[in-house]
C-alpha positions as CSV (number, residue, x, y, z in Angstrom):
1,X,-5.0,58.2,7.4
2,X,-8.2,59.3,8.9
3,X,-9.1,58.4,12.9
4,X,-12.5,56.4,13.6
5,X,-12.9,59.5,15.7
6,X,-12.5,62.0,12.9
7,X,-14.6,59.4,10.2
8,X,-17.4,59.5,13.5
9,X,-17.4,63.2,13.5
10,X,-17.6,63.8,9.9
11,X,-20.6,61.5,9.8
12,X,-22.3,63.4,12.6
13,X,-21.7,67.0,11.1
14,X,-23.1,65.6,7.8
15,X,-26.3,64.1,9.2
16,X,-26.6,67.3,11.9
17,X,-26.7,69.5,7.9
18,X,-29.2,67.8,6.3
19,X,-33.2,68.4,6.8
20,X,-33.6,64.9,8.7
21,X,-36.5,63.8,11.3
22,X,-36.8,61.6,14.4
23,X,-37.4,58.6,11.9
24,X,-34.0,58.5,10.2
25,X,-32.3,55.5,12.2
26,X,-36.2,53.6,12.2
27,X,-36.6,52.2,8.5
28,X,-40.1,50.4,9.8
29,X,-41.5,53.8,10.3
30,X,-40.1,54.7,6.4
31,X,-41.9,51.3,5.6
32,X,-45.0,52.6,7.4
33,X,-45.4,56.0,5.5
34,X,-44.3,54.5,2.3
35,X,-47.5,52.1,2.4
36,X,-49.2,55.1,3.7
37,X,-48.7,57.0,0.4
38,X,-49.0,54.2,-1.8
39,X,-52.1,53.4,-0.8
40,X,-53.5,56.9,-1.2
41,X,-51.9,56.9,-5.0
42,X,-53.3,53.5,-5.6
43,X,-56.5,54.1,-4.4
44,X,-56.7,57.4,-6.3
45,X,-55.9,55.7,-9.4
46,X,-57.8,52.7,-9.5
47,X,-60.9,54.7,-8.6
48,X,-60.2,57.0,-11.3
49,X,-60.2,53.7,-13.9
50,X,-62.9,52.3,-12.3
51,X,-61.0,49.3,-11.1
52,X,-63.0,49.7,-7.5
53,X,-62.9,46.2,-7.0
54,X,-60.5,43.1,-6.9
55,X,-62.4,39.5,-6.4
56,X,-64.7,40.8,-3.3
57,X,-62.3,43.3,-1.9
58,X,-63.6,47.1,-2.0
59,X,-60.5,49.1,-3.2
60,X,-62.6,52.3,-2.5
61,X,-61.1,52.6,1.2
62,X,-57.4,52.6,0.1
63,X,-57.0,56.2,0.3
64,X,-58.7,56.8,3.6
65,X,-56.9,54.2,5.2
66,X,-53.5,55.7,3.8
67,X,-54.1,59.0,4.9
68,X,-55.6,56.8,9.1
69,X,-51.5,55.1,8.4
70,X,-50.1,58.9,8.1
71,X,-51.6,60.0,11.2
72,X,-50.0,57.3,13.4
73,X,-46.6,57.7,11.5
74,X,-46.8,61.5,12.0
75,X,-47.6,61.4,15.5
76,X,-44.8,59.0,16.7
77,X,-42.2,61.0,14.8
78,X,-43.3,64.0,16.1
79,X,-43.0,63.1,19.7
80,X,-39.9,61.9,19.1
81,X,-38.6,65.2,17.7
82,X,-40.7,66.4,20.7
83,X,-38.5,64.5,23.1
84,X,-35.2,66.4,21.5
85,X,-36.5,69.7,21.6
86,X,-37.1,69.5,25.1
87,X,-33.8,68.2,26.1
88,X,-32.2,71.2,24.7
89,X,-34.7,73.7,25.0
90,X,-36.9,75.1,28.3
91,X,-40.6,75.3,28.1
92,X,-41.0,78.9,27.0
93,X,-38.9,78.0,23.5
94,X,-40.5,73.9,23.2
95,X,-44.0,74.6,21.5
96,X,-42.4,78.0,19.7
97,X,-39.9,76.1,18.3
98,X,-41.8,72.7,17.4
99,X,-43.9,74.8,15.4
100,X,-41.6,76.8,13.6
101,X,-39.8,73.3,12.8
102,X,-43.5,72.3,11.1
103,X,-44.1,75.7,9.5
104,X,-41.2,75.3,7.6
105,X,-42.3,71.7,6.8
106,X,-45.7,71.8,5.8
107,X,-46.6,75.4,4.7
108,X,-44.2,75.8,1.6
109,X,-45.5,73.0,-0.6
110,X,-48.9,73.1,0.2
111,X,-48.9,77.0,-0.5
112,X,-47.4,76.8,-3.7
113,X,-49.9,74.5,-5.3
114,X,-52.3,76.0,-3.7
115,X,-51.3,79.1,-6.0
116,X,-50.5,77.2,-8.7
117,X,-54.0,75.5,-8.7
118,X,-55.5,78.7,-8.4
119,X,-53.9,80.5,-11.5
120,X,-54.2,78.1,-13.6
121,X,-57.2,76.8,-12.3
122,X,-57.2,73.1,-12.2
123,X,-60.5,71.1,-11.7
124,X,-58.6,69.0,-9.1
125,X,-60.9,69.4,-6.0
126,X,-62.5,66.0,-6.5
127,X,-61.8,63.0,-8.1
128,X,-64.6,60.5,-10.0
129,X,-64.4,57.7,-12.2
130,X,-62.8,59.1,-15.6
131,X,-63.0,62.8,-14.6
132,X,-61.8,65.3,-12.1
133,X,-64.2,68.5,-10.8
134,X,-62.6,71.7,-9.7
135,X,-64.8,74.2,-6.8
136,X,-65.1,78.0,-7.2
137,X,-62.2,79.6,-6.1
138,X,-62.5,83.0,-4.6
139,X,-61.2,85.0,-1.9
140,X,-61.9,83.0,1.0
141,X,-61.6,79.8,0.2
142,X,-58.4,80.8,-1.2
143,X,-57.1,82.0,2.3
144,X,-58.3,79.2,4.0
145,X,-56.6,76.8,1.9
146,X,-52.7,78.7,2.0
147,X,-53.7,79.1,5.8
148,X,-54.7,75.4,5.7
149,X,-58.1,75.9,7.8
150,X,-60.3,75.1,4.7
151,X,-63.4,73.3,6.0
152,X,-67.1,73.7,4.8
153,X,-67.5,76.8,6.7
154,X,-65.0,78.5,4.6
155,X,-65.1,76.8,1.5
156,X,-63.8,73.2,0.4
157,X,-60.3,72.0,-0.5
158,X,-59.1,73.6,-3.7
159,X,-56.7,70.2,-4.3
160,X,-58.5,67.1,-2.7
161,X,-56.1,65.6,-0.9
162,X,-55.7,68.8,0.5
163,X,-58.6,68.4,3.2
164,X,-55.9,66.1,5.8
165,X,-53.7,68.9,6.6
166,X,-56.2,71.6,8.4
167,X,-56.5,67.8,10.9
168,X,-52.3,67.6,10.8
169,X,-52.5,71.5,11.6
170,X,-54.4,70.4,14.4
171,X,-52.7,67.2,15.8
172,X,-49.6,69.8,15.8
173,X,-51.1,72.1,18.3
174,X,-52.1,69.3,20.5
175,X,-49.2,67.1,20.4
176,X,-46.6,69.2,22.5
177,X,-49.4,69.5,25.6
178,X,-49.8,65.4,24.6
179,X,-46.2,65.2,25.7
180,X,-46.2,67.5,28.3
181,X,-48.9,65.2,29.7
182,X,-47.0,61.9,29.1
183,X,-43.7,62.9,30.1
184,X,-43.9,62.4,34.1
185,X,-44.4,58.6,33.4
186,X,-43.8,55.9,30.6
187,X,-46.8,54.3,31.6
188,X,-49.7,53.5,28.7
189,X,-52.6,54.4,31.3
190,X,-52.6,57.9,30.6
191,X,-52.7,57.4,26.8
192,X,-55.1,54.6,26.6
193,X,-57.5,56.5,28.9
194,X,-57.7,59.5,26.2
195,X,-58.1,57.4,23.3
196,X,-61.0,55.8,25.0
197,X,-62.6,58.9,25.7
198,X,-62.1,59.5,22.4
199,X,-63.2,56.6,20.5
200,X,-66.7,57.3,23.2
201,X,-66.9,60.7,21.9
202,X,-66.3,59.3,18.3
203,X,-69.4,56.9,18.8
204,X,-71.5,59.4,20.4
205,X,-71.5,61.7,17.3
206,X,-72.4,58.6,15.0
207,X,-74.7,57.0,16.7
208,X,-76.2,60.3,18.0
209,X,-75.3,63.0,15.8
210,X,-77.1,63.9,12.6
211,X,-74.0,65.8,11.3
212,X,-70.8,63.6,12.3
213,X,-68.8,64.3,9.4
214,X,-69.0,68.1,10.7
215,X,-66.7,66.9,13.2
216,X,-64.3,64.9,11.6
217,X,-61.2,65.8,13.2
218,X,-62.8,64.6,16.5
219,X,-63.4,61.3,14.3
220,X,-59.7,61.0,13.6
221,X,-58.4,61.1,17.1
222,X,-58.6,57.8,17.6
223,X,-56.4,57.5,14.7
224,X,-53.6,59.8,16.0
225,X,-53.6,58.9,19.7
226,X,-52.3,55.0,18.8
227,X,-49.0,56.8,17.1
228,X,-49.0,58.4,20.7
229,X,-48.9,55.0,22.4
230,X,-46.2,53.6,20.2
231,X,-44.0,56.3,21.3
232,X,-44.8,55.9,25.2
233,X,-44.3,52.2,24.6
234,X,-40.9,53.2,23.3
235,X,-39.6,54.6,26.1
236,X,-40.3,51.2,28.3
237,X,-38.3,47.8,28.2
238,X,-39.6,45.5,25.6
239,X,-39.6,42.5,24.1
240,X,-38.7,42.8,20.3
241,X,-39.8,40.3,17.7
242,X,-37.9,39.6,14.8
243,X,-38.0,42.5,11.6
244,X,-39.0,40.2,9.0
245,X,-42.6,40.2,10.6
246,X,-43.4,43.7,10.6
247,X,-43.6,44.4,6.6
248,X,-46.1,41.1,6.4
249,X,-47.7,42.7,9.6
250,X,-48.3,46.1,8.0
251,X,-49.5,45.0,4.6
252,X,-51.6,42.0,6.1
253,X,-53.4,44.5,8.6
254,X,-54.4,46.5,5.7
255,X,-55.7,44.0,3.5
256,X,-57.5,42.2,6.4
257,X,-58.9,46.0,7.1
258,X,-60.2,45.8,3.4
259,X,-61.9,42.9,2.9
260,X,-63.8,43.3,6.6
261,X,-64.9,46.9,5.1
262,X,-65.9,45.1,2.0
263,X,-67.9,43.0,4.0
264,X,-70.0,45.9,6.0
265,X,-69.9,48.3,3.2
266,X,-73.5,48.8,3.2
267,X,-73.4,50.3,7.3
268,X,-70.7,53.2,5.5
269,X,-70.2,55.6,8.6
270,X,-70.0,53.5,11.5
271,X,-67.9,50.5,9.8
272,X,-65.8,52.9,8.1
273,X,-64.7,54.7,11.0
274,X,-64.5,51.7,13.4
275,X,-62.1,49.8,10.8
276,X,-59.9,52.8,10.7
277,X,-59.7,53.3,14.4
278,X,-58.6,49.3,15.0
279,X,-56.1,49.3,12.2
280,X,-54.8,52.2,13.8
281,X,-54.6,51.0,17.2
282,X,-52.9,47.3,16.2
283,X,-50.1,49.3,14.2
284,X,-49.9,51.9,17.2
285,X,-49.5,49.0,19.7
286,X,-47.1,46.8,17.4
287,X,-44.8,49.4,15.9
288,X,-42.5,49.3,19.5
289,X,-42.3,45.5,19.7
290,X,-40.9,45.1,15.8
291,X,-37.2,45.0,15.4
292,X,-35.8,47.2,12.4
293,X,-36.1,45.9,9.2
294,X,-32.7,45.6,7.7
295,X,-32.6,44.4,4.0
296,X,-30.9,46.7,2.1
297,X,-33.4,46.9,-0.9
298,X,-36.2,47.3,1.4
299,X,-35.0,49.8,3.4
300,X,-33.3,52.0,0.4
301,X,-36.8,51.6,-1.1
302,X,-39.0,52.8,1.8
303,X,-36.6,55.3,2.2
304,X,-36.8,57.2,-1.2
305,X,-40.7,56.8,-1.3
306,X,-41.0,58.3,2.6
307,X,-38.9,60.9,1.8
308,X,-41.0,62.3,-1.3
309,X,-43.8,61.4,0.0
310,X,-45.5,64.6,0.5
311,X,-44.5,65.8,-2.6
312,X,-46.4,62.3,-4.1
313,X,-49.7,63.2,-1.8
314,X,-49.9,66.8,-2.9
315,X,-48.9,66.3,-6.8
316,X,-50.6,62.7,-8.1
317,X,-53.9,64.2,-8.0
318,X,-52.5,66.7,-11.0
319,X,-50.7,63.6,-12.2
320,X,-53.4,61.6,-13.1
321,X,-55.6,64.1,-14.1
322,X,-52.8,66.0,-16.8
323,X,-52.1,62.2,-18.0
324,X,-55.1,60.2,-18.3
325,X,-57.8,63.1,-18.7
326,X,-56.2,65.7,-20.3
327,X,-54.0,63.2,-22.7
328,X,-56.7,60.8,-22.9
329,X,-57.4,61.1,-26.5
330,X,-53.8,62.4,-27.7
331,X,-51.3,59.9,-26.7
332,X,-51.2,55.9,-26.5
333,X,-51.7,54.3,-22.9
334,X,-48.3,52.6,-22.7
335,X,-47.0,56.0,-23.9
336,X,-49.3,57.6,-20.9
337,X,-48.7,54.8,-18.3
338,X,-44.4,56.1,-19.1
339,X,-45.0,59.9,-18.7
340,X,-47.4,59.1,-15.6
341,X,-44.4,57.6,-14.0
342,X,-42.2,59.9,-14.5
343,X,-44.0,62.6,-13.3
344,X,-45.8,61.1,-10.2
345,X,-41.6,60.3,-9.2
346,X,-40.4,63.3,-10.6
347,X,-42.4,65.9,-9.5
348,X,-41.8,65.4,-6.0
349,X,-38.4,65.2,-6.2
350,X,-38.5,68.6,-7.8
351,X,-40.3,70.4,-5.4
352,X,-38.5,68.4,-2.4
353,X,-34.9,69.9,-3.8
354,X,-36.5,73.3,-5.0
355,X,-38.6,73.7,-2.4
356,X,-39.0,71.6,0.9
357,X,-35.6,70.7,1.7
358,X,-34.2,74.0,2.0
359,X,-37.2,75.4,3.8
360,X,-36.6,72.3,5.7
361,X,-33.1,73.7,6.5
362,X,-34.2,77.2,7.3
363,X,-36.8,76.2,9.9
364,X,-33.9,73.8,11.3
365,X,-31.7,76.5,11.7
366,X,-33.8,79.0,13.1
367,X,-34.9,76.4,16.0
368,X,-30.6,75.4,16.3
369,X,-30.0,79.2,16.6
370,X,-32.9,79.7,19.4
371,X,-31.1,76.5,21.1
372,X,-27.7,78.1,21.5
373,X,-28.7,81.4,22.2
374,X,-30.9,79.5,25.5
375,X,-27.4,78.0,25.9
376,X,-25.3,80.8,26.1
377,X,-27.6,82.8,28.3
378,X,-28.1,79.8,30.7
379,X,-24.3,78.1,31.1
380,X,-21.8,81.3,31.0
381,X,-19.5,79.1,29.2
382,X,-17.1,81.3,27.0
383,X,-16.8,78.2,24.9
384,X,-20.4,77.5,24.3
385,X,-20.3,80.7,22.3
386,X,-18.4,79.3,19.5
387,X,-21.4,78.1,18.5
388,X,-22.7,81.7,17.2
């Protein structure tokens, strides 16, 4: 008979050998990530089909709201990851280990889709109502897309949704410093002060700069920082409200933001950013105060969507283009809808298990090896050598 301790050890070993992140035991964050990627997917799908309103509600901002929610979610998860790295490694290896894991997470799939889109000359740079358009591919913007440093200066994104990935990379470079800045205290004052500064910078760019959109990373910083606030709040004792409020809060907040955005849609720049900033702030402040959802169907569904969300994000343009533009005159609408469902679900699963998961595990093993070497060097304990 297997003892409880043996079962626990086996479960722990199984968890250690799969590509987990800090959100594994936080289904609320899975739900948040699932909502984010579904907003991007359905925002682009409805826009392509010309469904830009539902009654008085303007649907066009859905994709941008989804990306903003991604930024909140990612900051929370990565700061939890940094906390674990900080506990296991010294300051010297801390940043390098974090970046190794992020590089092995984000680059393999992004580089693959850049290579495929470039080789096949797929017109997936921009989505319009009823069609897609491409961008000229030359050496400089091909390399900038491979390295995720594409911009107006280096050439646009070869695949439309990749516009956000350079901002993610910028955030990865900043988060270790933010972690060290916040680590000595559990107070919210430092990060709230940074958020106020970022809002001031964003407003100044919008109101006084003729090229505010050229500084989009700075405009997104107020969307990143609420995720840092959520992490900081999680470090303190706090009252938790019932878990069933979380799905309603997230969906209700997105719906409210869309309604308000619709009312002010003619004031495009200021209204657009102000609503994203407020939505992200409310989400970041709410995350630590809600209990974790436990309804099995919801937890499992959110986890599956969140698990494959990166693949959904980078392949859904192709799915929409291939099924609804290329095959528009060749297949009946119901057949195309079925094929789209298969592709939009199947391609992310395929990429995850063939590419993402193996390389995430490789990055994790590289970091874990570094942790083990540090432990042996620092402790001198012969038993630690068994970890090799």
